[in-house]
Each structure stands twice: as C-alpha cells, then as structure tokens.
C-alpha positions as a LaTeX table, in Angstrom:
\begin{tabular}{lrrr}
\hline
Residue & $x$ (\AA) & $y$ (\AA) & $z$ (\AA) \\
\hline
Unk1 & $-18.61$ & 60.62 & 62.11 \\
Unk2 & $-15.00$ & 59.46 & 62.13 \\
Unk3 & $-14.23$ & 61.70 & 59.19 \\
Unk4 & $-15.68$ & 64.74 & 61.00 \\
Unk5 & $-13.80$ & 63.86 & 64.20 \\
Unk6 & $-10.57$ & 63.46 & 62.22 \\
Unk7 & $-11.12$ & 66.86 & 60.54 \\
Unk8 & $-11.95$ & 68.48 & 63.89 \\
Unk9 & $-8.73$ & 67.08 & 65.38 \\
Unk10 & $-6.57$ & 68.26 & 62.47 \\
Unk11 & $-8.27$ & 71.65 & 62.43 \\
Unk12 & $-7.67$ & 72.10 & 66.16 \\
Unk13 & $-4.06$ & 70.91 & 65.93 \\
Unk14 & $-3.14$ & 72.99 & 62.86 \\
Unk15 & $-5.39$ & 75.96 & 63.76 \\
Unk16 & $-7.12$ & 75.80 & 60.38 \\
Unk17 & $-10.81$ & 76.14 & 59.35 \\
Unk18 & $-12.65$ & 73.05 & 58.08 \\
Unk19 & $-13.16$ & 74.30 & 54.50 \\
Unk20 & $-9.45$ & 75.08 & 54.06 \\
Unk21 & $-8.49$ & 71.72 & 55.59 \\
Unk22 & $-10.91$ & 69.88 & 53.28 \\
Unk23 & $-9.28$ & 71.50 & 50.22 \\
Unk24 & $-5.90$ & 70.21 & 51.36 \\
Unk25 & $-7.09$ & 66.68 & 52.17 \\
Unk26 & $-9.75$ & 65.67 & 49.65 \\
Unk27 & $-10.25$ & 65.67 & 45.93 \\
Unk28 & $-13.33$ & 67.28 & 44.38 \\
Unk29 & $-15.91$ & 65.65 & 42.12 \\
Unk30 & $-17.05$ & 67.15 & 38.81 \\
Unk31 & $-19.77$ & 69.12 & 40.58 \\
Unk32 & $-17.20$ & 70.70 & 42.94 \\
Unk33 & $-18.19$ & 68.72 & 46.03 \\
Unk34 & $-15.51$ & 67.13 & 48.19 \\
Unk35 & $-15.12$ & 63.37 & 47.87 \\
Unk36 & $-13.65$ & 60.90 & 50.38 \\
Unk37 & $-10.61$ & 60.40 & 48.13 \\
Unk38 & $-7.40$ & 61.94 & 49.47 \\
Unk39 & $-5.33$ & 64.32 & 47.37 \\
Unk40 & $-2.00$ & 63.11 & 46.04 \\
Unk41 & 0.90 & 63.87 & 48.38 \\
Unk42 & $-1.44$ & 64.81 & 51.24 \\
Unk43 & 0.77 & 63.06 & 53.83 \\
Unk44 & 3.82 & 65.13 & 52.86 \\
Unk45 & 1.67 & 68.28 & 52.96 \\
Unk46 & 0.41 & 67.50 & 56.48 \\
Unk47 & 3.92 & 66.67 & 57.69 \\
Unk48 & 5.16 & 70.03 & 56.40 \\
Unk49 & 2.30 & 71.90 & 58.10 \\
Unk50 & 2.93 & 70.08 & 61.38 \\
Unk51 & 6.65 & 70.89 & 61.14 \\
Unk52 & 5.81 & 74.59 & 60.75 \\
Unk53 & 3.46 & 74.38 & 63.74 \\
Unk54 & 6.13 & 72.70 & 65.88 \\
Unk55 & 8.70 & 75.35 & 64.88 \\
Unk56 & 6.36 & 78.10 & 66.05 \\
Unk57 & 5.74 & 76.31 & 69.33 \\
Unk58 & 9.48 & 75.93 & 69.87 \\
Unk59 & 9.99 & 79.66 & 69.34 \\
Unk60 & 7.14 & 80.51 & 71.72 \\
Unk61 & 8.67 & 78.22 & 74.35 \\
Unk62 & 11.98 & 80.09 & 74.24 \\
Unk63 & 10.20 & 83.45 & 74.57 \\
Unk64 & 8.24 & 82.18 & 77.56 \\
Unk65 & 11.44 & 80.86 & 79.15 \\
Unk66 & 13.24 & 84.21 & 78.68 \\
Unk67 & 10.28 & 86.19 & 80.00 \\
Unk68 & 9.93 & 83.88 & 83.00 \\
Unk69 & 13.62 & 84.22 & 83.90 \\
Unk70 & 13.49 & 88.04 & 83.62 \\
Unk71 & 10.37 & 88.13 & 85.77 \\
Unk72 & 12.03 & 85.97 & 88.45 \\
Unk73 & 15.10 & 88.25 & 88.50 \\
Unk74 & 12.95 & 91.36 & 88.85 \\
Unk75 & 10.90 & 89.88 & 91.71 \\
Unk76 & 13.99 & 88.79 & 93.64 \\
Unk77 & 15.66 & 92.22 & 93.25 \\
Unk78 & 12.49 & 94.02 & 94.32 \\
Unk79 & 12.19 & 91.87 & 97.45 \\
Unk80 & 15.83 & 92.49 & 98.43 \\
Unk81 & 15.52 & 96.28 & 97.87 \\
Unk82 & 12.32 & 96.36 & 99.92 \\
Unk83 & 14.14 & 94.78 & 102.87 \\
Unk84 & 16.95 & 97.39 & 102.64 \\
Unk85 & 14.46 & 100.28 & 102.56 \\
Unk86 & 12.53 & 98.91 & 105.55 \\
Unk87 & 15.67 & 98.20 & 107.59 \\
Unk88 & 17.15 & 101.69 & 107.16 \\
Unk89 & 13.95 & 103.73 & 106.79 \\
Unk90 & 14.77 & 104.90 & 103.27 \\
Unk91 & 12.17 & 106.52 & 101.01 \\
Unk92 & 13.78 & 106.62 & 97.58 \\
Unk93 & 13.40 & 105.11 & 94.12 \\
Unk94 & 17.09 & 104.24 & 93.91 \\
Unk95 & 18.03 & 100.60 & 93.33 \\
Unk96 & 21.09 & 98.33 & 93.45 \\
Unk97 & 24.39 & 99.85 & 94.55 \\
Unk98 & 22.84 & 103.31 & 94.71 \\
Unk99 & 20.34 & 102.03 & 97.28 \\
Unk100 & 23.18 & 100.57 & 99.40 \\
Unk101 & 24.98 & 103.93 & 99.40 \\
Unk102 & 21.73 & 105.69 & 100.29 \\
Unk103 & 21.32 & 103.33 & 103.24 \\
Unk104 & 24.90 & 104.09 & 104.37 \\
Unk105 & 24.37 & 107.83 & 104.17 \\
Unk106 & 21.09 & 107.51 & 106.05 \\
Unk107 & 22.69 & 105.58 & 108.90 \\
Unk108 & 25.96 & 107.55 & 109.10 \\
Unk109 & 26.22 & 110.52 & 111.43 \\
Unk110 & 28.83 & 112.51 & 109.44 \\
Unk111 & 27.17 & 114.42 & 106.63 \\
Unk112 & 29.94 & 113.79 & 104.10 \\
Unk113 & 32.46 & 110.98 & 103.69 \\
Unk114 & 34.95 & 110.42 & 100.91 \\
Unk115 & 34.89 & 107.08 & 99.07 \\
Unk116 & 37.85 & 105.52 & 100.89 \\
Unk117 & 36.52 & 106.41 & 104.31 \\
Unk118 & 33.09 & 105.08 & 103.36 \\
Unk119 & 34.61 & 101.72 & 102.36 \\
Unk120 & 36.37 & 101.33 & 105.72 \\
Unk121 & 33.52 & 102.60 & 107.85 \\
Unk122 & 32.19 & 99.91 & 110.23 \\
Unk123 & 28.62 & 100.60 & 109.17 \\
Unk124 & 29.53 & 100.26 & 105.48 \\
Unk125 & 31.33 & 96.99 & 106.20 \\
Unk126 & 28.29 & 95.74 & 108.07 \\
Unk127 & 25.96 & 96.71 & 105.22 \\
Unk128 & 28.37 & 95.24 & 102.68 \\
Unk129 & 28.38 & 91.94 & 104.55 \\
Unk130 & 24.61 & 91.92 & 104.88 \\
Unk131 & 24.23 & 92.84 & 101.22 \\
Unk132 & 26.54 & 90.05 & 100.13 \\
Unk133 & 24.49 & 87.59 & 102.20 \\
Unk134 & 21.25 & 88.97 & 100.76 \\
Unk135 & 22.59 & 88.74 & 97.22 \\
Unk136 & 23.70 & 85.13 & 97.76 \\
Unk137 & 20.29 & 84.27 & 99.21 \\
Unk138 & 18.61 & 85.96 & 96.27 \\
Unk139 & 20.86 & 84.07 & 93.85 \\
Unk140 & 19.94 & 80.74 & 95.40 \\
Unk141 & 16.28 & 81.70 & 95.44 \\
Unk142 & 16.48 & 82.70 & 91.80 \\
Unk143 & 18.26 & 79.47 & 90.86 \\
Unk144 & 15.57 & 77.44 & 92.61 \\
Unk145 & 12.81 & 79.40 & 90.87 \\
Unk146 & 14.51 & 78.94 & 87.51 \\
Unk147 & 14.89 & 75.19 & 87.99 \\
Unk148 & 11.22 & 74.93 & 88.98 \\
Unk149 & 10.23 & 76.91 & 85.90 \\
Unk150 & 12.31 & 74.65 & 83.62 \\
Unk151 & 10.83 & 71.54 & 85.24 \\
Unk152 & 7.31 & 72.85 & 84.66 \\
Unk153 & 8.08 & 73.62 & 81.02 \\
Unk154 & 9.52 & 70.13 & 80.49 \\
Unk155 & 6.48 & 68.54 & 82.12 \\
Unk156 & 4.09 & 70.51 & 79.90 \\
Unk157 & 5.99 & 69.51 & 76.76 \\
Unk158 & 6.13 & 65.85 & 77.83 \\
Unk159 & 2.44 & 65.85 & 78.78 \\
Unk160 & 1.54 & 67.26 & 75.36 \\
Unk161 & 3.38 & 64.34 & 73.70 \\
Unk162 & 1.71 & 61.84 & 76.03 \\
Unk163 & $-1.75$ & 63.24 & 75.27 \\
Unk164 & $-1.09$ & 63.09 & 71.54 \\
Unk165 & $-0.15$ & 59.40 & 71.81 \\
Unk166 & $-3.04$ & 58.71 & 74.22 \\
Unk167 & $-5.48$ & 60.24 & 71.74 \\
Unk168 & $-4.14$ & 58.07 & 68.93 \\
Unk169 & $-4.40$ & 54.90 & 71.01 \\
Unk170 & $-7.85$ & 55.79 & 72.29 \\
Unk171 & $-9.30$ & 56.60 & 68.86 \\
Unk172 & $-7.91$ & 53.31 & 67.48 \\
Unk173 & $-10.31$ & 51.52 & 69.86 \\
Unk174 & $-13.33$ & 53.19 & 68.18 \\
Unk175 & $-14.97$ & 54.88 & 71.20 \\
Unk176 & $-18.65$ & 55.72 & 70.83 \\
Unk177 & $-18.77$ & 59.50 & 70.47 \\
Unk178 & $-21.49$ & 62.07 & 69.96 \\
Unk179 & $-22.67$ & 62.57 & 66.39 \\
Unk180 & $-22.05$ & 66.28 & 66.95 \\
Unk181 & $-18.41$ & 67.05 & 66.10 \\
Unk182 & $-18.04$ & 69.73 & 68.79 \\
Unk183 & $-19.50$ & 67.49 & 71.49 \\
Unk184 & $-17.32$ & 64.60 & 70.35 \\
Unk185 & $-14.19$ & 66.75 & 70.67 \\
Unk186 & $-15.28$ & 67.86 & 74.15 \\
Unk187 & $-15.66$ & 64.20 & 75.15 \\
Unk188 & $-12.14$ & 63.47 & 73.96 \\
Unk189 & $-10.71$ & 66.52 & 75.76 \\
Unk190 & $-12.39$ & 65.46 & 79.03 \\
Unk191 & $-10.74$ & 62.06 & 78.62 \\
Unk192 & $-7.30$ & 63.58 & 77.92 \\
Unk193 & $-7.68$ & 65.86 & 80.97 \\
Unk194 & $-7.40$ & 62.73 & 83.15 \\
Unk195 & $-3.72$ & 62.44 & 82.19 \\
Unk196 & $-2.94$ & 65.70 & 84.04 \\
Unk197 & $-3.14$ & 63.64 & 87.26 \\
Unk198 & 0.02 & 61.72 & 86.36 \\
Unk199 & 3.70 & 62.25 & 85.60 \\
Unk200 & 5.39 & 60.37 & 82.78 \\
Unk201 & 9.00 & 59.26 & 82.61 \\
Unk202 & 10.54 & 58.43 & 79.20 \\
Unk203 & 11.72 & 54.84 & 78.91 \\
Unk204 & 14.57 & 53.45 & 76.87 \\
Unk205 & 13.42 & 52.40 & 73.44 \\
Unk206 & 10.52 & 54.87 & 73.38 \\
Unk207 & 7.27 & 55.34 & 75.25 \\
Unk208 & 6.49 & 56.61 & 78.73 \\
Unk209 & 6.16 & 55.09 & 82.20 \\
Unk210 & 3.14 & 56.51 & 84.10 \\
Unk211 & 3.97 & 57.80 & 87.59 \\
Unk212 & 1.96 & 59.23 & 90.48 \\
Unk213 & 3.23 & 60.75 & 93.72 \\
Unk214 & 6.76 & 59.80 & 92.71 \\
Unk215 & 5.93 & 56.11 & 92.27 \\
Unk216 & 5.30 & 54.10 & 89.12 \\
Unk217 & 1.81 & 52.71 & 88.54 \\
Unk218 & 1.62 & 48.95 & 89.07 \\
Unk219 & $-0.96$ & 46.22 & 88.48 \\
Unk220 & $-2.08$ & 43.59 & 90.99 \\
Unk221 & 1.05 & 41.53 & 90.23 \\
Unk222 & 3.29 & 44.56 & 90.93 \\
Unk223 & 4.28 & 44.87 & 87.28 \\
Unk224 & 4.55 & 48.42 & 85.86 \\
Unk225 & 1.58 & 49.77 & 83.92 \\
Unk226 & 2.59 & 51.21 & 80.55 \\
Unk227 & 0.90 & 54.08 & 78.71 \\
Unk228 & $-1.31$ & 51.92 & 76.39 \\
Unk229 & $-2.65$ & 50.05 & 79.43 \\
Unk230 & $-3.40$ & 53.31 & 81.26 \\
Unk231 & $-5.16$ & 54.65 & 78.15 \\
Unk232 & $-7.36$ & 51.55 & 78.05 \\
Unk233 & $-8.14$ & 51.72 & 81.78 \\
Unk234 & $-9.15$ & 55.39 & 81.70 \\
Unk235 & $-11.04$ & 54.92 & 78.44 \\
Unk236 & $-13.07$ & 52.04 & 79.87 \\
Unk237 & $-14.18$ & 54.30 & 82.73 \\
Unk238 & $-15.68$ & 56.89 & 80.36 \\
Unk239 & $-16.57$ & 55.28 & 77.04 \\
Unk240 & $-18.31$ & 52.40 & 75.37 \\
Unk241 & $-16.54$ & 51.02 & 72.31 \\
Unk242 & $-17.82$ & 49.84 & 68.97 \\
Unk243 & $-17.53$ & 46.11 & 68.35 \\
Unk244 & $-15.49$ & 45.35 & 65.24 \\
Unk245 & $-17.82$ & 44.09 & 62.49 \\
Unk246 & $-17.39$ & 40.79 & 60.70 \\
Unk247 & $-16.23$ & 40.87 & 57.11 \\
Unk248 & $-18.96$ & 41.91 & 54.67 \\
Unk249 & $-21.08$ & 43.69 & 57.31 \\
Unk250 & $-21.84$ & 47.44 & 57.01 \\
Unk251 & $-20.42$ & 50.12 & 59.32 \\
Unk252 & $-21.72$ & 50.80 & 62.85 \\
Unk253 & $-25.02$ & 52.53 & 63.58 \\
Unk254 & $-23.28$ & 55.82 & 64.34 \\
Unk255 & $-21.93$ & 55.98 & 60.82 \\
Unk256 & $-18.28$ & 55.83 & 61.85 \\
Unk257 & $-17.39$ & 52.45 & 60.42 \\
Unk258 & $-16.19$ & 51.75 & 56.93 \\
Unk259 & $-17.12$ & 48.54 & 55.10 \\
Unk260 & $-15.11$ & 45.67 & 56.61 \\
Unk261 & $-12.44$ & 43.78 & 54.79 \\
Unk262 & $-11.24$ & 44.08 & 51.23 \\
Unk263 & $-13.83$ & 41.89 & 49.52 \\
Unk264 & $-14.99$ & 43.10 & 46.13 \\
Unk265 & $-11.95$ & 45.36 & 45.59 \\
Unk266 & $-10.44$ & 44.77 & 42.16 \\
Unk267 & $-8.39$ & 47.85 & 41.25 \\
Unk268 & $-5.85$ & 50.15 & 42.87 \\
Unk269 & $-8.46$ & 52.90 & 42.93 \\
Unk270 & $-10.88$ & 50.56 & 44.73 \\
Unk271 & $-8.29$ & 49.81 & 47.43 \\
Unk272 & $-7.22$ & 53.45 & 47.88 \\
Unk273 & $-10.84$ & 54.58 & 48.17 \\
Unk274 & $-11.56$ & 51.84 & 50.73 \\
Unk275 & $-8.49$ & 52.75 & 52.81 \\
Unk276 & $-9.48$ & 56.42 & 52.77 \\
Unk277 & $-12.97$ & 55.52 & 53.97 \\
Unk278 & $-11.67$ & 53.16 & 56.67 \\
Unk279 & $-8.98$ & 55.51 & 58.02 \\
Unk280 & $-8.88$ & 55.34 & 61.83 \\
Unk281 & $-10.99$ & 52.15 & 62.02 \\
Unk282 & $-9.95$ & 48.54 & 62.76 \\
Unk283 & $-10.65$ & 47.64 & 59.12 \\
Unk284 & $-7.93$ & 49.97 & 57.85 \\
Unk285 & $-5.04$ & 47.61 & 58.74 \\
Unk286 & $-6.81$ & 44.66 & 57.08 \\
Unk287 & $-7.51$ & 46.58 & 53.87 \\
Unk288 & $-3.95$ & 47.93 & 53.78 \\
Unk289 & $-2.55$ & 44.39 & 54.13 \\
Unk290 & $-4.75$ & 43.11 & 51.30 \\
Unk291 & $-3.72$ & 46.10 & 49.19 \\
Unk292 & $-0.04$ & 45.23 & 49.66 \\
Unk293 & $-0.71$ & 41.67 & 48.50 \\
Unk294 & $-2.72$ & 42.96 & 45.54 \\
Unk295 & 0.13 & 45.23 & 44.39 \\
Unk296 & 2.64 & 42.41 & 44.81 \\
Unk297 & 0.49 & 40.11 & 42.66 \\
Unk298 & $-0.24$ & 42.83 & 40.11 \\
Unk299 & 2.95 & 44.85 & 39.57 \\
Unk300 & 2.51 & 47.93 & 37.41 \\
\hline
\end{tabular}
C-alpha cells in the first residue's frame, strides 16, 4: 500500500504515468516484472526531474504575473475612458489622448480651434486637470491591484511548500489509508486542503509559523504552535495511525509495513532491499542506522 501511495504521489507531482515511473524507480527481474529494488542513481534521476518541473512552474508563474498586470492595466484604462464618455456624452471608439480631445471638441462651442488655443481654453484646462486626477487615481488603483496580485502569488507559492512539508510529516506517521490508491490520494488531499485556512510566515532558520486572522496560533500555555504540531493536530482529527511494530513482527494488516528492524540482514544487498521495502515507514530509520554500522564494520 505504501509503495502504491508513494508511486501515486510521485506520478501526480511529476505528471508521469505509473508504468513510466516504475521503469525509472525499480529494477526488473529475469521474467521482466518489476522488483522492489531501486535502480542505481534513482535519487539523482528524481532530483533532475523535479528540477525540470520546478523550472517549468517558475516560467508559468512569470507568464501569469505578466498577464495579470496587463489585465489590470486594461481594466483601469477602460473604467477611466467609460467615465469620460459618460461625462461628456461621447459615442466613439477613441481612447487615451484622442478621447480627451474628442471630449473637448464635444463640449466646445467653436467648431474649430488651433492647438495653442485649445491648450489655453478654460474647458481644456478643466478637462486636463480632471484627467490628471483620474490618471493618478487609476495609477494608485493599479498599484494596489498589482500588490494584491503579487501577495496572492506569494501566498500560493508558500502554501505549496507548506503542503509539501505537511504531506511528508503526515505520511511519516503512517496514517491508515484506503487500500485503493486513488481513494488514498483523495484522503490525503482532503487533509492538505485544511491548510488553506491558515497563513504561514517563514521563520529564521527554516520552517513556517502558522497564522490565522493575522495572529499566530498558540497552545494553552500561549506558546506558538509550529508546523509539525499543526500537522499532528489536523491529522489526529481525520486519521487513525498504525502502531509501530516490535522488532521481528510482520507489517501491518493493511500491507503497508515492512519487516521491522535489521535482524537477519547479512549482506549489503540484504540491507538495501530492506531499506527499499521499508521506505516511508518508521522502520526505515532503524534499518538505515544498522546499515551504516554494518558498512563501518565491513569496509569494502
């Protein structure tokens, strides 16, 4: 179950089908079936794929920012031009300076005025003053809209990082999930959706401080609640968790657990196979520690 959940997560993150992902991750047996043994250099391969994914996201973010700014400019200009047309009763497709001149001609009694006379005409001066005020108001409105847009983009990027870390912390606790991979992923996504209710401020040294309504979250002793604590609290509301088995006992009834401990492992291949099987479970850290001692005692 854990293996399928892990594959579903990687497939969703990297936008890659399961069969292609399995070829990248796992070695094949003589009969062509995939084993639980990881391919050599798989970590470097995954890092490279994730770097490519992040680069594409960064490019998409810039395009969205540019499009959002252009859209804000167009909306502000359209609103200002609509006010000019309504004020002076103008029915024309002209915009910008041409629209201002059209408004002047509409309001002026003389049929023709040369440029210099137009610029000194009281009505032109009035329109010029009003236009300058409208442009300044539009500029401030546009600046506010742009700052709001940037803040929203930053929040989305920060929330994506928080959810990625929350998922890692949550899965390390071995939540009981559906045996169906699709249902299990939906359960995890419903859990991660809870984090949309909060804001998160980066803290010095790494990590995030959960916030709500402009205030930090605090416990009963008025100490700040950090992200791991919030993950545990929200997880406890939605999930049961597998109890870590004693050494020598088999995996849990759902099939997600690997054999506990490193007993019976005598070769490097034994340890690497055990670590691959226990990936994402509490036993992984124990097996990895025993493996390090084994290599130290048995240098190549």
